[in-house]
N, C-alpha and C positions, 0 to 999 in steps of 0.2 A: 299048597304050602311050599313044596319043594321048588316050584317055579319061582316063587317070591324069593326064596333063599338064593337060588341060582342067579336071579336078576341082581340081588344085592351084592353077590360075589363079583359079578361082572362090573358093576358100578365101581367097586373098590379097585378092581384091576386097572381101570382107566384113570384112577386118581394120580395126580402129580404132586409130589412132595418136594419142596424146595427148602433145603437146610442151609441156613446162613450161620456160619461159625465164625465167631470173633474172639472167643475166650482165650486167654493165655494159659489157662489151666489144662494140663495134659489129661487129667481125669475127665474133665468136661468135654474136651476134644474127643477122647476115646468113646464116651457115651454117644456123642453126635455121630461118630463113624459106625458104632454098633447099631444104632437105630436106623441110620441110613441103609446099612447092609440088610437089616431085618425087613425094612420097608420094601427094599428092592426084591428081596427073596420072596416076599408075600404078594408081589405083583404090581407094586406102585412104580410109576416112572419117577426116578429120583434124580435131582440135580443138587449140587453143592456149590455154594459161594463162600470162599474164604476171604476174610477181611481182617485188618489189624494184625494183632499178634498171632492169630490162627493162620495167617498167610505163611508163616514159617513152615507149616506142614508141607507146603508145596515146593520148598526149596531143596535142591539136591544136597545131600550130606548134612541136613539139619539135625540137631540133637533129638534123639528119640528116647521116650520113656516106655519101657516094656512093662505091661501089666500081667499079673498072675492071678487067676487065669485070664486070658487065654494064651499067655506067652507071646503077645503081639503088641505093637505100638499103634498109635493113631495113624502114623505114616504107612504102616504095613496094610492096615485096613483101607486107607485111602487109595493106595496103589491097586489093591484088589478090586475096589469099586470101579476104578478107571478101566481095569481089564474086563469088567463085566459090562462096560459100555455106559457107565454113569458119567454124565457131563459134570466136570469140575472146573470152576472158574475162580480166578483170583481178582480181587478188587483192583481196578485200574490205577488206584493211588499207591498201592503197595510197593511195586517194583521201583518206581522213581523215588519214593520216600526212603527206600533202603539203598539207593544208588546201584540197583541191580537191573539187569535186562532179562528178556524172556529166556535167554540161554540158561539162567539160574534155575528155571522151573523143571520139576520132574516131568517126564514124558506124559502127555495127555492132558495137562492143565492149560487152560486157555485164559486169556485176559477177558474179563467181563465187560460187556457193553451196557452201561446203565439203562438206556432206553429199552433195550430188549429185556433185561432182567426185570425192570419195573412193569413192562407189559405182561410178562409171565406172572408176576406176583399178584396182579389185580384180577386175573381170571378167576371165575367162580370155582373152577375145577382144580385150582392150585391151593394146597395147604402149605403155608409158610411156617417154618419152625426155626427158632433162633437159639443158639447156644453161645 
């Protein structure tokens, strides 16, 4: 029985979670970051793609909403995830639509490449979660 539980635990550890965040709502963005962090802390490989209004999270100096608890903003958690090695990408339409360049992005955010993102999304081992 313990072997079965160990095998199940190892299967989860290999799981990939791709969080696609588009919501303009700060509370929804915060929950996406909290669940991304918790998934990472529990052994999942986590990737985040920011699109539409949620792309603002990746812009240097963007407006932040701090939640109590934990006295943190979605941007703070996003930066923490990046420091932990989580891959964070922004929709390739976001920057040109806002008249911005890659220089506007916080450190560690990459521009998403749709063929690569789609290829990852269709893998059986990837769980896609949208906010």
